[in-house]
C-alpha positions as CSV (number, residue, x, y, z in Angstrom):
1,M,148.6,106.4,119.6
2,S,146.2,105.6,122.4
3,G,144.2,102.5,122.6
4,E,141.2,104.3,123.9
5,N,139.9,105.0,120.4
6,Y,139.6,101.4,119.5
7,R,136.7,99.2,120.5
8,S,137.4,96.7,123.2
9,P,135.1,94.2,124.7
10,T,135.9,95.4,128.2
11,K,135.5,99.1,127.6
12,S,132.1,100.7,126.9
13,H,131.6,103.7,124.7
14,E,129.0,106.1,123.5
15,P,127.3,105.2,120.3
16,G,128.7,107.1,117.4
17,W,128.1,107.9,113.8
18,N,130.1,104.9,112.6
19,D,128.3,102.3,114.7
20,P,126.0,99.8,113.0
21,P,122.3,100.5,113.5
22,P,120.7,98.8,116.5
23,K,118.9,95.6,115.9
24,L,115.2,96.1,115.9
25,A,112.7,93.6,117.1
26,S,111.5,91.7,114.1
27,K,108.0,92.7,112.9
28,R,105.4,90.4,111.5
29,P,105.4,90.6,107.8
30,V,102.6,92.6,106.2
31,T,99.9,90.5,104.8
32,T,97.2,91.2,102.3
33,S,94.5,89.7,104.4
34,D,92.1,91.9,106.3
35,G,92.3,89.8,109.4
36,S,89.5,87.4,108.4
37,D,90.3,83.8,108.1
38,N,87.3,83.1,105.8
39,A,89.1,84.2,102.7
40,P,87.6,83.0,99.5
41,S,89.1,80.1,97.6
42,R,91.4,80.7,94.6
43,E,88.7,79.7,92.2
44,E,86.2,82.1,93.9
45,M,88.7,84.9,93.7
46,F,89.3,84.1,90.0
47,D,85.6,84.1,89.2
48,Q,85.2,87.5,91.0
49,I,88.0,89.2,89.1
50,Q,86.8,87.8,85.8
51,T,83.3,89.1,86.4
52,V,84.5,92.6,87.4
53,F,87.0,93.0,84.6
54,N,84.8,91.4,81.9
55,E,82.0,93.9,82.8
56,Y,84.5,96.7,82.2
57,V,85.6,95.2,78.9
58,Q,82.0,95.3,77.7
59,R,81.9,99.0,78.4
60,V,85.1,99.8,76.5
61,D,84.8,101.4,73.0
62,E,84.6,98.8,70.3
63,T,87.9,100.0,68.7
64,R,89.8,99.3,71.9
65,R,87.9,96.3,73.3
66,A,90.1,93.6,71.6
67,T,93.4,95.1,73.0
68,V,92.0,95.5,76.4
69,Q,90.6,92.0,76.4
70,K,93.9,90.6,75.2
71,R,95.7,92.2,78.2
72,F,93.2,90.8,80.7
73,N,93.5,87.4,79.0
74,L,97.3,87.5,79.7
75,M,96.5,88.0,83.3
76,Y,93.9,85.3,83.4
77,Q,96.3,82.8,81.7
78,Q,99.1,83.5,84.3
79,W,96.5,83.0,87.0
80,T,95.2,79.7,85.6
81,D,98.8,78.5,85.0
82,K,99.6,79.4,88.6
83,K,102.4,81.7,87.5
84,L,101.3,84.5,89.8
85,P,102.5,84.7,93.4
86,E,99.7,84.1,95.9
87,V,100.1,87.6,97.3
88,L,99.6,89.1,93.8
89,E,96.5,87.0,93.4
90,K,95.1,88.4,96.6
91,L,96.0,91.9,95.6
92,I,94.2,91.6,92.2
93,Y,91.2,90.2,94.1
94,M,91.4,93.2,96.5
95,L,91.4,95.5,93.5
96,A,88.3,93.8,92.0
97,T,86.4,94.2,95.3
98,A,87.5,97.8,95.6
99,L,86.1,98.4,92.1
100,L,82.9,96.6,93.1
101,D,82.6,98.7,96.2
102,Q,83.3,101.8,94.0
103,D,86.2,102.8,96.3
104,V,88.6,104.8,94.1
105,N,91.1,105.5,96.9
106,R,91.5,101.8,97.9
107,A,91.6,100.7,94.2
108,N,94.4,103.3,93.6
109,A,96.4,102.1,96.6
110,V,96.1,98.4,95.6
111,H,97.0,99.1,92.0
112,R,100.0,101.0,93.2
113,T,101.1,98.1,95.4
114,I,100.6,95.7,92.5
115,V,102.8,97.8,90.1
116,C,105.5,98.6,92.7
117,D,105.9,95.3,94.4
118,H,105.2,92.9,91.4
119,G,106.1,95.0,88.4
120,S,108.3,92.3,86.9
121,V,105.5,89.7,86.8
122,C,102.7,92.0,85.6
123,T,104.5,94.3,83.1
124,M,102.2,93.3,80.1
125,W,98.8,93.6,81.9
126,A,99.2,96.0,84.9
127,P,98.5,99.1,82.9
128,V,95.1,97.8,81.8
129,L,94.2,97.4,85.5
130,R,94.3,101.2,85.7
131,H,91.6,101.7,83.1
132,P,88.5,100.6,85.3
133,I,89.9,102.8,88.1
134,M,90.1,105.8,85.8
135,E,86.5,105.1,84.6
136,L,85.2,104.8,88.2
137,Q,87.0,108.0,89.1
138,Q,85.4,109.8,86.2
139,R,82.0,108.5,87.2
140,S,82.4,109.7,90.8
141,D,83.6,113.1,89.6
142,Q,80.6,113.5,87.4
143,T,78.2,112.6,90.2
144,G,80.0,114.9,92.6
145,H,80.6,112.1,95.0
146,D,84.0,112.9,96.6
147,E,84.5,111.7,100.1
148,N,87.9,113.5,100.4
149,S,86.6,117.0,99.7
150,I,86.8,119.3,102.6
151,V,83.7,121.4,102.0
152,Q,81.3,121.4,99.1
153,P,80.0,124.9,98.4
154,I,76.4,125.3,99.2
155,Q,74.3,126.3,96.3
156,S,71.7,129.0,97.1
157,N,68.4,128.8,95.3
158,E,67.7,132.5,95.0
159,D,65.1,133.2,92.3
């Protein structure tokens, strides 16, 4: 058997299927900040999310209100007990601002990130975060406000 097939520090070889992947230059970790250093304080973020979600709770049917409020209270309790990672707190804040800005696409993206990346922490209350997004989506569908539509048909006013 020839020694040519074995790796040797003195012999170079063409990369093959069994070689380890090349080491890539390390990337900066993805952050939730939007590049601004003037992020609100933790208390300001908490006040904002409470305002947004409590307004939603007031619009919920009376029969479901207690259950929805209980789920939000679980999230509030984890926040005040500092049991949520800082990244998750920023994501919840980003969700609240997306709902305030009435940006359904951004709210969906942030919710998906919350559920996928922090599912073990937010199992009990993450589903309730979807409710205000769905309500916003229904409102925007009713008003015909869809930024992603390619072309809206032109209505002719022929009498």
